[in-house]
C-alpha positions, 0 to 999 in steps of 0.5 A: 728644352731650353737652349740655355738651361739644359742640365750640366749632368756629370755625364757629357758635361764632365767629360767635356770639362775634362777635355777642356782642361789640361788633361788632354794637351793634344786637344789644343790647336795652335793658331797656325793650324786653325785656318783652312782653304777658304773657298768663299770666292768661288763657292757661294755657300755657307753652312750655319748651325743654330738653336731651334726657334732662334731666327725670324720666320715668315708668318705664312711660311715657316720654312722662309726666314726673311733676314736670312733670305735677304742676305742670300738675295743681296750676296748670292750666297746660299745658306744651309741653315740647320737647327741642330744645337739643342744642348751646349754639351751635346753639341760639344760632343758632336763636333769635338772629335773633328776639331781635336783631330784637326778635321773639318766639322762641316759647319762654317758658323755656329752659335753657342753660349758664351760659357761654352764659347770660352771652352772653344777659345781656350782649346783654339778651336775657332778662328779669329775674324777679320773685323776690317771686313765686318764694319757693322760689327765694329761700329754697332756691337753693344759696348757692354758686350765687347770685352768678355774675359774669355775673348778679349776684344771679341776677336773669335766671337760675335753675340748673336743675341743677348739676355738677362738672367733675373727673377720672374714672378706673378705679382697679382698672386704674390700680392707684393713686389720683388726687388731683390734676390733675398726676397725669394727666401721670404716665408710666403714663398716657401715651396713656391720658388724654383731655380735654374738647374744648370750651374752656368745659368744659375750661379751668377744671380745667386752670388749677386744676391750675396753682394758678390762682384761676379766679374771676379768671384772666388771659390769661397763665394761659390761655396758660400752660395752652395751652402745657402742653397743647400739649406733652402733645399733641406727646408723645402723652400725651393720647390725644384730646379728646372730647365725652361719648364719653369715657364709652365710652372709660372703660367699655371701658378704652381710657382710664384717666383723663379729664376728666369730669362728675360726673353722667355718672360716677354713671351709669358707677358703676352698671355699674362700681364701679371707676370713681371721680370725684375733685375734685382737691386743688387744686380743680374747677369747679362749673357750672350750666345755667340757666333763663331767660325770653327777651325778649317771652315771652308767658307770663312769669308762668307760666314764673316759677311753673314755675321756683318749682315746681322749687325746692320741695324735694320736687320738686327731690328727685324730679328729682335722683333721676332726673338725678343731677347736683348738686342746686341745692336743698340742702334736697332732701337731707333729702327723699331721706334720709327715703325708705323706698326704700334706693336713693333714700335713699342718694342723699342721701349721694352727694357728687356730688349733694349735695357735703359741706362738704369738697368744696365748699371745693374747688369754684369757679365760673370767671370767664366768657370775655369777648366780647373774649377769646373769638375769640382764645382759641377760635382758640388752643384749637381749634388745639390740639384739632384743630378 
């Protein structure tokens, strides 16, 4: 399952959406109640919860994580690293009882998708970071990721990795290029196209295909997009809606074009150079999954130090070379370019890891779906997808 694209079923997803809205005022935590007693000065430990396969590992020993091990050697801080986040809604359900009841979660650092991070910020469930103690973040964070609408100034979140939701296609089998989202609806692709099933993962690119500015989209834009997708489903133009299983469909040739994530396509291209990824002419969505410090975390200062460690360009470059997503530290590009290993140095020129200026002009961060909108929008979208 994809760490970004698991389904927004009306079960856990709707329950989380309702909790994030105004229906449960008691869930909101006031600023003065968010900080706990920080034991970092005397307790050199840290609990870091992340998604599977989202950190570098040693080629000979997968239990070793070079960038994380380097942090422990340098600081003396022992990190308990758990790959326990498999779904944003599932993880929300796991830790929300503690957070809404003003209790510790047992975790000092978590990584969640920005649309879910928006929910945590609205509920007051994460702490503001001390940027004065994070000089690397202050200096090296990608300017395009500094001011998301849900967290002005990035005070409560720091991108772990970023990525692009665009279009992947098999150029050899299709026999032509794809340059815009509208080209997915051409007759020669009928029944050979898939879209992402998750509402938060899919809507922005589809709206951009209609010329919508996704930084300020409206409910009318959403319903127009849904009407178009409904027609494509009825005509059987769309083969199906997927999570990360689009990777298999594209690799086998069952699908010729699909909505896709930039990091996945890099991995596909290693086995099949005919697979291409395109940022459509009308634009694509730039997203991030972010590090956050939950309320009452017992090692806040240690967590802030770990975050800053990953914003050292040398460390960021090492991580980027392994995960192959858009690196939130542009300065890491020069580090990779200077590598004596040709394959590693080539990563510096990959626009799916370090987007060039021309590509960046077509990237935008979508306005988040508000808590007031989410229930109705999720019901509408899930009805189309078949959830």
